A tleap script that builds the chain and sets N, CA, C and O, in Angstrom:
source leaprc.protein.ff14SB
mol = sequence {
  NMET PRO SER TYR ARG LYS SER ARG LYS LYS
  ASP TRP LEU LYS THR LEU ILE TYR ILE THR
  VAL TYR LEU MET VAL LEU GLY PHE ALA GLY
  ILE TYR LEU LEU LEU SER TYR TRP TYR VAL
  TRP ILE ALA LEU THR ALA GLY GLY LEU ILE
  ILE LEU VAL PHE TRP HIE ALA LYS ALA THR
  VAL TYR HIE CYS PRO ARG CYS GLY TYR ASP
  CYS GLU ILE SER VAL PHE THR ASP PHE PHE
  SER PRO HIE GLY VAL ASP ARG LYS GLY ALA
  TRP LYS TYR LEU LYS CYS PRO ASN CYS SER
  ASN ARG SER ARG MET GLU ILE LEU VAL LYS
  ILE ASP ARG ALA LYS SER LYS THR LYS CTHR
}
set mol.1.N position { -16.179 -19.705 24.417 }
set mol.1.CA position { -17.241 -19.237 23.547 }
set mol.1.C position { -16.822 -17.919 22.915 }
set mol.1.O position { -16.564 -16.955 23.636 }
set mol.2.N position { -16.747 -17.849 21.614 }
set mol.2.CA position { -16.350 -16.610 20.951 }
set mol.2.C position { -17.400 -15.514 21.150 }
set mol.2.O position { -18.587 -15.794 21.319 }
set mol.3.N position { -16.946 -14.288 21.127 }
set mol.3.CA position { -17.846 -13.146 21.298 }
set mol.3.C position { -17.939 -12.369 19.999 }
set mol.3.O position { -16.969 -12.256 19.249 }
set mol.4.N position { -19.138 -11.832 19.744 }
set mol.4.CA position { -19.387 -11.063 18.532 }
set mol.4.C position { -20.099 -9.774 18.903 }
set mol.4.O position { -20.737 -9.682 19.951 }
set mol.5.N position { -19.982 -8.779 18.029 }
set mol.5.CA position { -20.698 -7.522 18.229 }
set mol.5.C position { -21.058 -6.928 16.877 }
set mol.5.O position { -20.522 -7.329 15.844 }
set mol.6.N position { -21.967 -5.971 16.899 }
set mol.6.CA position { -22.338 -5.283 15.667 }
set mol.6.C position { -21.186 -4.394 15.214 }
set mol.6.O position { -20.347 -3.989 16.019 }
set mol.7.N position { -21.155 -4.099 13.929 }
set mol.7.CA position { -20.103 -3.237 13.383 }
set mol.7.C position { -20.247 -1.823 13.922 }
set mol.7.O position { -21.352 -1.306 14.079 }
set mol.8.N position { -19.112 -1.218 14.199 }
set mol.8.CA position { -19.080 0.171 14.662 }
set mol.8.C position { -18.434 1.030 13.592 }
set mol.8.O position { -17.941 0.528 12.582 }
set mol.9.N position { -18.444 2.324 13.830 }
set mol.9.CA position { -17.795 3.256 12.904 }
set mol.9.C position { -16.318 2.917 12.731 }
set mol.9.O position { -15.771 3.033 11.634 }
set mol.10.N position { -15.683 2.501 13.810 }
set mol.10.CA position { -14.263 2.144 13.787 }
set mol.10.C position { -14.017 0.980 12.818 }
set mol.10.O position { -13.019 0.971 12.097 }
set mol.11.N position { -14.927 0.001 12.804 }
set mol.11.CA position { -14.789 -1.144 11.904 }
set mol.11.C position { -14.959 -0.720 10.452 }
set mol.11.O position { -14.217 -1.170 9.578 }
set mol.12.N position { -15.938 0.148 10.195 }
set mol.12.CA position { -16.149 0.656 8.838 }
set mol.12.C position { -14.934 1.446 8.361 }
set mol.12.O position { -14.519 1.327 7.208 }
set mol.13.N position { -14.365 2.257 9.261 }
set mol.13.CA position { -13.188 3.058 8.909 }
set mol.13.C position { -11.990 2.160 8.605 }
set mol.13.O position { -11.247 2.416 7.658 }
set mol.14.N position { -11.800 1.110 9.403 }
set mol.14.CA position { -10.702 0.165 9.176 }
set mol.14.C position { -10.837 -0.497 7.803 }
set mol.14.O position { -9.862 -0.608 7.060 }
set mol.15.N position { -12.050 -0.933 7.477 }
set mol.15.CA position { -12.294 -1.558 6.176 }
set mol.15.C position { -12.042 -0.570 5.047 }
set mol.15.O position { -11.421 -0.914 4.042 }
set mol.16.N position { -12.521 0.650 5.212 }
set mol.16.CA position { -12.328 1.687 4.200 }
set mol.16.C position { -10.844 1.997 3.987 }
set mol.16.O position { -10.413 2.211 2.854 }
set mol.17.N position { -10.075 2.021 5.051 }
set mol.17.CA position { -8.626 2.270 4.937 }
set mol.17.C position { -7.952 1.127 4.170 }
set mol.17.O position { -7.128 1.379 3.290 }
set mol.18.N position { -8.292 -0.120 4.491 }
set mol.18.CA position { -7.707 -1.265 3.787 }
set mol.18.C position { -8.015 -1.208 2.286 }
set mol.18.O position { -7.132 -1.424 1.456 }
set mol.19.N position { -9.255 -0.919 1.953 }
set mol.19.CA position { -9.645 -0.866 0.544 }
set mol.19.C position { -8.971 0.310 -0.156 }
set mol.19.O position { -8.545 0.177 -1.303 }
set mol.20.N position { -8.866 1.453 0.510 }
set mol.20.CA position { -8.209 2.626 -0.081 }
set mol.20.C position { -6.737 2.354 -0.358 }
set mol.20.O position { -6.235 2.696 -1.428 }
set mol.21.N position { -6.046 1.743 0.592 }
set mol.21.CA position { -4.627 1.413 0.390 }
set mol.21.C position { -4.477 0.437 -0.774 }
set mol.21.O position { -3.584 0.590 -1.607 }
set mol.22.N position { -5.345 -0.558 -0.828 }
set mol.22.CA position { -5.317 -1.530 -1.921 }
set mol.22.C position { -5.501 -0.840 -3.270 }
set mol.22.O position { -4.758 -1.109 -4.214 }
set mol.23.N position { -6.488 0.045 -3.362 }
set mol.23.CA position { -6.734 0.742 -4.627 }
set mol.23.C position { -5.603 1.704 -4.992 }
set mol.23.O position { -5.291 1.867 -6.172 }
set mol.24.N position { -4.985 2.344 -3.995 }
set mol.24.CA position { -3.858 3.236 -4.282 }
set mol.24.C position { -2.656 2.451 -4.809 }
set mol.24.O position { -1.987 2.886 -5.747 }
set mol.25.N position { -2.387 1.296 -4.202 }
set mol.25.CA position { -1.284 0.453 -4.674 }
set mol.25.C position { -1.553 -0.003 -6.107 }
set mol.25.O position { -0.653 0.006 -6.947 }
set mol.26.N position { -2.795 -0.401 -6.380 }
set mol.26.CA position { -3.145 -0.808 -7.746 }
set mol.26.C position { -3.008 0.346 -8.732 }
set mol.26.O position { -2.538 0.152 -9.852 }
set mol.27.N position { -3.412 1.532 -8.326 }
set mol.27.CA position { -3.314 2.692 -9.210 }
set mol.27.C position { -1.878 3.040 -9.553 }
set mol.27.O position { -1.530 3.214 -10.721 }
set mol.28.N position { -1.041 3.141 -8.513 }
set mol.28.CA position { 0.363 3.474 -8.763 }
set mol.28.C position { 1.088 2.356 -9.511 }
set mol.28.O position { 1.901 2.616 -10.399 }
set mol.29.N position { 0.785 1.111 -9.144 }
set mol.29.CA position { 1.407 -0.010 -9.851 }
set mol.29.C position { 0.930 -0.044 -11.303 }
set mol.29.O position { 1.695 -0.399 -12.200 }
set mol.30.N position { -0.319 0.321 -11.532 }
set mol.30.CA position { -0.850 0.353 -12.893 }
set mol.30.C position { -0.132 1.371 -13.762 }
set mol.30.O position { 0.117 1.127 -14.943 }
set mol.31.N position { 0.202 2.517 -13.171 }
set mol.31.CA position { 0.917 3.553 -13.923 }
set mol.31.C position { 2.275 3.039 -14.397 }
set mol.31.O position { 2.682 3.296 -15.530 }
set mol.32.N position { 2.976 2.309 -13.519 }
set mol.32.CA position { 4.329 1.873 -13.836 }
set mol.32.C position { 4.415 0.485 -14.481 }
set mol.32.O position { 5.353 0.209 -15.228 }
set mol.33.N position { 3.457 -0.376 -14.200 }
set mol.33.CA position { 3.578 -1.762 -14.640 }
set mol.33.C position { 2.647 -2.166 -15.777 }
set mol.33.O position { 2.951 -3.113 -16.502 }
set mol.34.N position { 1.540 -1.486 -15.952 }
set mol.34.CA position { 0.491 -1.984 -16.830 }
set mol.34.C position { 0.925 -2.139 -18.285 }
set mol.34.O position { 0.549 -3.118 -18.930 }
set mol.35.N position { 1.701 -1.206 -18.813 }
set mol.35.CA position { 2.105 -1.289 -20.223 }
set mol.35.C position { 3.171 -2.348 -20.476 }
set mol.35.O position { 3.064 -3.131 -21.420 }
set mol.36.N position { 4.186 -2.369 -19.640 }
set mol.36.CA position { 5.299 -3.289 -19.891 }
set mol.36.C position { 5.148 -4.637 -19.183 }
set mol.36.O position { 5.439 -5.686 -19.757 }
set mol.37.N position { 4.692 -4.594 -17.932 }
set mol.37.CA position { 4.611 -5.804 -17.111 }
set mol.37.C position { 3.171 -6.024 -16.645 }
set mol.37.O position { 2.901 -6.084 -15.445 }
set mol.38.N position { 2.264 -6.141 -17.590 }
set mol.38.CA position { 0.846 -6.271 -17.267 }
set mol.38.C position { 0.540 -7.513 -16.450 }
set mol.38.O position { -0.386 -7.494 -15.640 }
set mol.39.N position { 1.295 -8.600 -16.639 }
set mol.39.CA position { 1.072 -9.841 -15.902 }
set mol.39.C position { 1.412 -9.677 -14.422 }
set mol.39.O position { 0.789 -10.315 -13.573 }
set mol.40.N position { 2.394 -8.828 -14.103 }
set mol.40.CA position { 2.721 -8.545 -12.703 }
set mol.40.C position { 1.571 -7.770 -12.058 }
set mol.40.O position { 1.214 -8.019 -10.907 }
set mol.41.N position { 0.996 -6.831 -12.809 }
set mol.41.CA position { -0.119 -6.042 -12.298 }
set mol.41.C position { -1.340 -6.933 -12.038 }
set mol.41.O position { -2.027 -6.760 -11.032 }
set mol.42.N position { -1.609 -7.873 -12.931 }
set mol.42.CA position { -2.740 -8.795 -12.733 }
set mol.42.C position { -2.501 -9.674 -11.499 }
set mol.42.O position { -3.427 -9.917 -10.725 }
set mol.43.N position { -1.274 -10.147 -11.316 }
set mol.43.CA position { -0.942 -10.948 -10.137 }
set mol.43.C position { -1.089 -10.132 -8.857 }
set mol.43.O position { -1.581 -10.638 -7.848 }
set mol.44.N position { -0.666 -8.877 -8.894 }
set mol.44.CA position { -0.799 -7.982 -7.746 }
set mol.44.C position { -2.277 -7.726 -7.428 }
set mol.44.O position { -2.664 -7.704 -6.259 }
set mol.45.N position { -3.087 -7.537 -8.446 }
set mol.45.CA position { -4.522 -7.324 -8.274 }
set mol.45.C position { -5.179 -8.547 -7.644 }
set mol.45.O position { -5.918 -8.421 -6.668 }
set mol.46.N position { -4.917 -9.720 -8.194 }
set mol.46.CA position { -5.513 -10.955 -7.682 }
set mol.46.C position { -5.035 -11.264 -6.265 }
set mol.46.O position { -5.830 -11.650 -5.409 }
set mol.47.N position { -3.745 -11.094 -6.023 }
set mol.47.CA position { -3.194 -11.356 -4.691 }
set mol.47.C position { -3.781 -10.451 -3.629 }
set mol.47.O position { -4.126 -10.907 -2.539 }
set mol.48.N position { -3.897 -9.171 -3.940 }
set mol.48.CA position { -4.490 -8.227 -2.989 }
set mol.48.C position { -5.944 -8.526 -2.703 }
set mol.48.O position { -6.390 -8.417 -1.561 }
set mol.49.N position { -6.688 -8.903 -3.732 }
set mol.49.CA position { -8.097 -9.238 -3.559 }
set mol.49.C position { -8.262 -10.489 -2.695 }
set mol.49.O position { -9.153 -10.548 -1.848 }
set mol.50.N position { -7.417 -11.472 -2.907 }
set mol.50.CA position { -7.467 -12.695 -2.101 }
set mol.50.C position { -7.158 -12.386 -0.634 }
set mol.50.O position { -7.812 -12.919 0.262 }
set mol.51.N position { -6.181 -11.542 -0.392 }
set mol.51.CA position { -5.837 -11.157 0.984 }
set mol.51.C position { -7.011 -10.440 1.651 }
set mol.51.O position { -7.327 -10.726 2.806 }
set mol.52.N position { -7.661 -9.513 0.943 }
set mol.52.CA position { -8.813 -8.800 1.507 }
set mol.52.C position { -9.959 -9.749 1.843 }
set mol.52.O position { -10.584 -9.617 2.896 }
set mol.53.N position { -10.239 -10.699 0.964 }
set mol.53.CA position { -11.349 -11.633 1.206 }
set mol.53.C position { -11.010 -12.572 2.369 }
set mol.53.O position { -11.882 -12.867 3.186 }
set mol.54.N position { -9.764 -13.045 2.461 }
set mol.54.CA position { -9.366 -13.881 3.594 }
set mol.54.C position { -9.521 -13.119 4.902 }
set mol.54.O position { -10.037 -13.663 5.878 }
set mol.55.N position { -9.079 -11.869 4.932 }
set mol.55.CA position { -9.207 -11.052 6.138 }
set mol.55.C position { -10.679 -10.897 6.529 }
set mol.55.O position { -11.031 -11.056 7.698 }
set mol.56.N position { -11.537 -10.588 5.553 }
set mol.56.CA position { -12.958 -10.390 5.845 }
set mol.56.C position { -13.614 -11.678 6.348 }
set mol.56.O position { -14.428 -11.637 7.270 }
set mol.57.N position { -13.270 -12.805 5.755 }
set mol.57.CA position { -13.852 -14.085 6.182 }
set mol.57.C position { -13.433 -14.449 7.605 }
set mol.57.O position { -14.218 -15.033 8.353 }
set mol.58.N position { -12.209 -14.111 7.979 }
set mol.58.CA position { -11.718 -14.429 9.321 }
set mol.58.C position { -12.228 -13.448 10.380 }
set mol.58.O position { -12.297 -13.802 11.557 }
set mol.59.N position { -12.584 -12.229 9.987 }
set mol.59.CA position { -12.959 -11.189 10.945 }
set mol.59.C position { -14.458 -11.086 11.186 }
set mol.59.O position { -14.880 -10.343 12.071 }
set mol.60.N position { -15.277 -11.810 10.425 }
set mol.60.CA position { -16.713 -11.634 10.531 }
set mol.60.C position { -17.459 -12.951 10.712 }
set mol.60.O position { -16.965 -14.021 10.357 }
set mol.61.N position { -18.659 -12.844 11.273 }
set mol.61.CA position { -19.619 -13.945 11.355 }
set mol.61.C position { -20.970 -13.383 10.930 }
set mol.61.O position { -21.121 -12.171 10.777 }
set mol.62.N position { -21.948 -14.260 10.739 }
set mol.62.CA position { -23.247 -13.842 10.218 }
set mol.62.C position { -24.359 -14.315 11.138 }
set mol.62.O position { -24.340 -15.446 11.623 }
set mol.63.N position { -25.337 -13.432 11.375 }
set mol.63.CA position { -26.438 -13.671 12.304 }
set mol.63.C position { -27.736 -13.881 11.533 }
set mol.63.O position { -28.174 -13.003 10.790 }
set mol.64.N position { -28.353 -15.059 11.713 }
set mol.64.CA position { -29.612 -15.378 11.047 }
set mol.64.C position { -30.762 -14.610 11.718 }
set mol.64.O position { -30.930 -14.707 12.934 }
set mol.65.N position { -31.552 -13.854 10.951 }
set mol.65.CA position { -32.654 -13.103 11.555 }
set mol.65.C position { -33.822 -13.990 11.991 }
set mol.65.O position { -34.644 -13.575 12.807 }
set mol.66.N position { -33.897 -15.194 11.457 }
set mol.66.CA position { -35.019 -16.082 11.774 }
set mol.66.C position { -34.808 -16.870 13.064 }
set mol.66.O position { -35.677 -16.877 13.937 }
set mol.67.N position { -33.662 -17.531 13.188 }
set mol.67.CA position { -33.432 -18.388 14.361 }
set mol.67.C position { -32.387 -17.834 15.331 }
set mol.67.O position { -32.254 -18.348 16.441 }
set mol.68.N position { -31.642 -16.796 14.936 }
set mol.68.CA position { -30.647 -16.195 15.819 }
set mol.68.C position { -29.309 -16.915 15.852 }
set mol.68.O position { -28.466 -16.611 16.696 }
set mol.69.N position { -29.105 -17.856 14.956 }
set mol.69.CA position { -27.862 -18.628 14.899 }
set mol.69.C position { -26.741 -17.780 14.306 }
set mol.69.O position { -26.951 -17.081 13.314 }
set mol.70.N position { -25.558 -17.837 14.903 }
set mol.70.CA position { -24.379 -17.142 14.379 }
set mol.70.C position { -23.475 -18.160 13.708 }
set mol.70.O position { -23.140 -19.184 14.303 }
set mol.71.N position { -23.076 -17.885 12.463 }
set mol.71.CA position { -22.263 -18.851 11.727 }
set mol.71.C position { -21.125 -18.152 10.985 }
set mol.71.O position { -21.207 -16.977 10.628 }
set mol.72.N position { -20.066 -18.924 10.770 }
set mol.72.CA position { -18.952 -18.475 9.944 }
set mol.72.C position { -19.127 -19.097 8.566 }
set mol.72.O position { -19.777 -20.132 8.416 }
set mol.73.N position { -18.533 -18.448 7.551 }
set mol.73.CA position { -18.619 -18.986 6.201 }
set mol.73.C position { -17.216 -19.135 5.633 }
set mol.73.O position { -16.255 -18.572 6.157 }
set mol.74.N position { -17.115 -19.898 4.557 }
set mol.74.CA position { -15.816 -20.127 3.923 }
set mol.74.C position { -15.404 -18.893 3.117 }
set mol.74.O position { -16.221 -18.016 2.836 }
set mol.75.N position { -14.152 -18.847 2.763 }
set mol.75.CA position { -13.628 -17.752 1.942 }
set mol.75.C position { -14.309 -17.759 0.576 }
set mol.75.O position { -14.628 -16.699 0.038 }
set mol.76.N position { -14.531 -18.939 0.017 }
set mol.76.CA position { -15.200 -19.063 -1.279 }
set mol.76.C position { -16.615 -18.482 -1.224 }
set mol.76.O position { -17.010 -17.729 -2.114 }
set mol.77.N position { -17.369 -18.827 -0.194 }
set mol.77.CA position { -18.723 -18.301 -0.024 }
set mol.77.C position { -18.692 -16.798 0.210 }
set mol.77.O position { -19.533 -16.070 -0.317 }
set mol.78.N position { -17.732 -16.331 0.992 }
set mol.78.CA position { -17.608 -14.903 1.260 }
set mol.78.C position { -17.346 -14.121 -0.022 }
set mol.78.O position { -17.854 -13.012 -0.192 }
set mol.79.N position { -16.559 -14.694 -0.921 }
set mol.79.CA position { -16.224 -14.007 -2.166 }
set mol.79.C position { -17.405 -13.956 -3.137 }
set mol.79.O position { -17.626 -12.931 -3.781 }
set mol.80.N position { -18.163 -15.045 -3.249 }
set mol.80.CA position { -19.179 -15.136 -4.295 }
set mol.80.C position { -20.614 -14.830 -3.868 }
set mol.80.O position { -21.476 -14.689 -4.735 }
set mol.81.N position { -20.905 -14.721 -2.581 }
set mol.81.CA position { -22.295 -14.481 -2.174 }
set mol.81.C position { -22.663 -13.004 -2.302 }
set mol.81.O position { -21.814 -12.133 -2.110 }
set mol.82.N position { -23.939 -12.716 -2.629 }
set mol.82.CA position { -24.391 -11.330 -2.750 }
set mol.82.C position { -24.354 -10.623 -1.394 }
set mol.82.O position { -24.623 -11.229 -0.356 }
set mol.83.N position { -24.024 -9.359 -1.421 }
set mol.83.CA position { -23.931 -8.577 -0.188 }
set mol.83.C position { -24.280 -7.130 -0.467 }
set mol.83.O position { -24.359 -6.711 -1.622 }
set mol.84.N position { -24.491 -6.367 0.596 }
set mol.84.CA position { -24.825 -4.963 0.431 }
set mol.84.C position { -24.940 -4.255 1.765 }
set mol.84.O position { -24.640 -4.811 2.821 }
set mol.85.N position { -25.388 -3.001 1.684 }
set mol.85.CA position { -25.566 -2.159 2.863 }
set mol.85.C position { -26.915 -1.471 2.737 }
set mol.85.O position { -27.273 -0.978 1.667 }
set mol.86.N position { -27.662 -1.441 3.838 }
set mol.86.CA position { -28.901 -0.675 3.868 }
set mol.86.C position { -28.946 0.127 5.176 }
set mol.86.O position { -27.931 0.248 5.861 }
set mol.87.N position { -30.101 0.665 5.519 }
set mol.87.CA position { -30.210 1.490 6.728 }
set mol.87.C position { -29.936 0.710 8.008 }
set mol.87.O position { -29.511 1.287 9.009 }
set mol.88.N position { -30.174 -0.576 7.981 }
set mol.88.CA position { -29.949 -1.411 9.169 }
set mol.88.C position { -28.494 -1.816 9.329 }
set mol.88.O position { -28.097 -2.269 10.402 }
set mol.89.N position { -27.692 -1.663 8.283 }
set mol.89.CA position { -26.287 -2.046 8.327 }
set mol.89.C position { -25.929 -2.967 7.177 }
set mol.89.O position { -26.677 -3.101 6.208 }
set mol.90.N position { -24.775 -3.596 7.300 }
set mol.90.CA position { -24.284 -4.480 6.248 }
set mol.90.C position { -24.979 -5.838 6.332 }
set mol.90.O position { -25.339 -6.300 7.415 }
set mol.91.N position { -25.162 -6.474 5.164 }
set mol.91.CA position { -25.795 -7.784 5.103 }
set mol.91.C position { -25.157 -8.623 4.007 }
set mol.91.O position { -24.484 -8.112 3.111 }
set mol.92.N position { -25.389 -9.924 4.107 }
set mol.92.CA position { -24.945 -10.875 3.094 }
set mol.92.C position { -26.050 -11.909 2.945 }
set mol.92.O position { -26.567 -12.419 3.939 }
set mol.93.N position { -26.416 -12.222 1.694 }
set mol.93.CA position { -27.497 -13.165 1.425 }
set mol.93.C position { -26.950 -14.585 1.504 }
set mol.93.O position { -26.169 -15.008 0.651 }
set mol.94.N position { -27.370 -15.323 2.540 }
set mol.94.CA position { -26.845 -16.659 2.799 }
set mol.94.C position { -27.955 -17.610 3.232 }
set mol.94.O position { -29.061 -17.190 3.569 }
set mol.95.N position { -27.633 -18.895 3.214 }
set mol.95.CA position { -28.530 -19.924 3.743 }
set mol.95.C position { -28.040 -20.299 5.136 }
set mol.95.O position { -26.874 -20.649 5.320 }
set mol.96.N position { -28.925 -20.226 6.103 }
set mol.96.CA position { -28.563 -20.549 7.482 }
set mol.96.C position { -28.327 -22.050 7.619 }
set mol.96.O position { -29.170 -22.842 7.198 }
set mol.97.N position { -27.187 -22.462 8.203 }
set mol.97.CA position { -26.932 -23.893 8.380 }
set mol.97.C position { -27.810 -24.527 9.461 }
set mol.97.O position { -27.918 -25.752 9.528 }
set mol.98.N position { -28.434 -23.710 10.303 }
set mol.98.CA position { -29.262 -24.220 11.389 }
set mol.98.C position { -30.718 -24.433 10.962 }
set mol.98.O position { -31.278 -25.506 11.187 }
set mol.99.N position { -31.337 -23.408 10.342 }
set mol.99.CA position { -32.761 -23.496 9.994 }
set mol.99.C position { -33.017 -23.569 8.490 }
set mol.99.O position { -34.172 -23.667 8.076 }
set mol.100.N position { -31.980 -23.524 7.670 }
set mol.100.CA position { -32.063 -23.598 6.201 }
set mol.100.C position { -32.835 -22.446 5.566 }
set mol.100.O position { -33.306 -22.571 4.435 }
set mol.101.N position { -32.971 -21.336 6.271 }
set mol.101.CA position { -33.641 -20.158 5.749 }
set mol.101.C position { -32.656 -19.332 4.910 }
set mol.101.O position { -31.544 -19.047 5.355 }
set mol.102.N position { -33.068 -18.952 3.702 }
set mol.102.CA position { -32.238 -18.063 2.878 }
set mol.102.C position { -32.699 -16.641 3.120 }
set mol.102.O position { -33.861 -16.309 2.884 }
set mol.103.N position { -31.783 -15.795 3.592 }
set mol.103.CA position { -32.158 -14.412 3.886 }
set mol.103.C position { -30.920 -13.532 3.960 }
set mol.103.O position { -29.787 -13.999 3.850 }
set mol.104.N position { -31.174 -12.249 4.148 }
set mol.104.CA position { -30.082 -11.291 4.357 }
set mol.104.C position { -29.618 -11.403 5.800 }
set mol.104.O position { -30.316 -10.992 6.727 }
set mol.105.N position { -28.442 -11.959 5.973 }
set mol.105.CA position { -27.911 -12.134 7.320 }
set mol.105.C position { -27.094 -10.914 7.715 }
set mol.105.O position { -26.350 -10.353 6.910 }
set mol.106.N position { -27.247 -10.524 8.952 }
set mol.106.CA position { -26.512 -9.381 9.488 }
set mol.106.C position { -25.050 -9.771 9.713 }
set mol.106.O position { -24.754 -10.866 10.193 }
set mol.107.N position { -24.145 -8.861 9.360 }
set mol.107.CA position { -22.713 -9.108 9.539 }
set mol.107.C position { -22.301 -8.640 10.928 }
set mol.107.O position { -22.549 -7.494 11.303 }
set mol.108.N position { -21.671 -9.529 11.688 }
set mol.108.CA position { -21.143 -9.222 13.011 }
set mol.108.C position { -19.627 -9.324 12.977 }
set mol.108.O position { -19.058 -10.026 12.141 }
set mol.109.N position { -18.983 -8.620 13.890 }
set mol.109.CA position { -17.523 -8.592 13.970 }
set mol.109.C position { -17.081 -9.468 15.132 }
set mol.109.O position { -17.661 -9.408 16.216 }
set mol.110.N position { -16.056 -10.280 14.908 }
set mol.110.CA position { -15.492 -11.099 15.986 }
set mol.110.C position { -14.705 -10.199 16.931 }
set mol.110.O position { -13.995 -9.288 16.503 }
set mol.111.N position { -14.844 -10.471 18.216 }
set mol.111.CA position { -14.078 -9.732 19.223 }
set mol.111.C position { -12.869 -10.568 19.585 }
set mol.111.O position { -12.995 -11.739 19.943 }
set mol.112.N position { -11.691 -9.957 19.490 }
set mol.112.CA position { -10.448 -10.644 19.823 }
set mol.112.C position { -10.341 -10.734 21.341 }
set mol.112.O position { -10.301 -9.711 22.025 }
set mol.113.N position { -10.296 -11.946 21.865 }
set mol.113.CA position { -10.259 -12.148 23.321 }
set mol.113.C position { -8.996 -11.574 23.952 }
set mol.113.O position { -9.058 -11.024 25.051 }
set mol.114.N position { -7.852 -11.691 23.280 }
set mol.114.CA position { -6.601 -11.190 23.845 }
set mol.114.C position { -6.652 -9.685 24.031 }
set mol.114.O position { -6.188 -9.168 25.047 }
set mol.115.N position { -7.219 -8.970 23.045 }
set mol.115.CA position { -7.313 -7.518 23.148 }
set mol.115.C position { -8.326 -7.109 24.199 }
set mol.115.O position { -8.088 -6.161 24.947 }
set mol.116.N position { -9.464 -7.815 24.273 }
set mol.116.CA position { -10.506 -7.430 25.219 }
set mol.116.C position { -10.070 -7.694 26.663 }
set mol.116.O position { -10.498 -6.974 27.565 }
set mol.117.N position { -9.224 -8.716 26.908 }
set mol.117.CA position { -8.748 -8.994 28.259 }
set mol.117.C position { -7.735 -7.960 28.720 }
set mol.117.O position { -7.717 -7.608 29.900 }
set mol.118.N position { -6.895 -7.465 27.828 }
set mol.118.CA position { -5.894 -6.481 28.243 }
set mol.118.C position { -6.509 -5.110 28.486 }
set mol.118.O position { -5.952 -4.328 29.257 }
set mol.119.N position { -7.635 -4.790 27.857 }
set mol.119.CA position { -8.264 -3.492 28.055 }
set mol.119.C position { -9.046 -3.422 29.348 }
set mol.119.O position { -9.262 -2.328 29.870 }
set mol.120.N position { -9.480 -4.556 29.886 }
set mol.120.CA position { -10.275 -4.540 31.126 }
set mol.120.C position { -9.453 -4.806 32.345 }
set mol.120.O position { -9.982 -4.824 33.456 }
savepdb mol mol.pdb
quit
């Protein structure tokens, strides 16, 4: 049975670092590539975005506030569904596969079993 937990500051910092590195690479590549090799820059932009979305889809699950069901979503759904942050934390607007309720689902982080076993 997989384990999940709420996002911590460490998770937010990890995400922020990934996005910052991605934007820095795009910025520096844009300075050198955008005028002469614009197609390489577009490929780099799209490739980096796809990698970030794949990582996010694999690292997170969503908790339905109505029935308590935890579900994973596809990369396509992760990319195109509305999302945001409020005082309660991060959310994504999804339809629950268990109760068919459309609502802001809470984002949970998957716990890696291999890492959790070595720490205890």
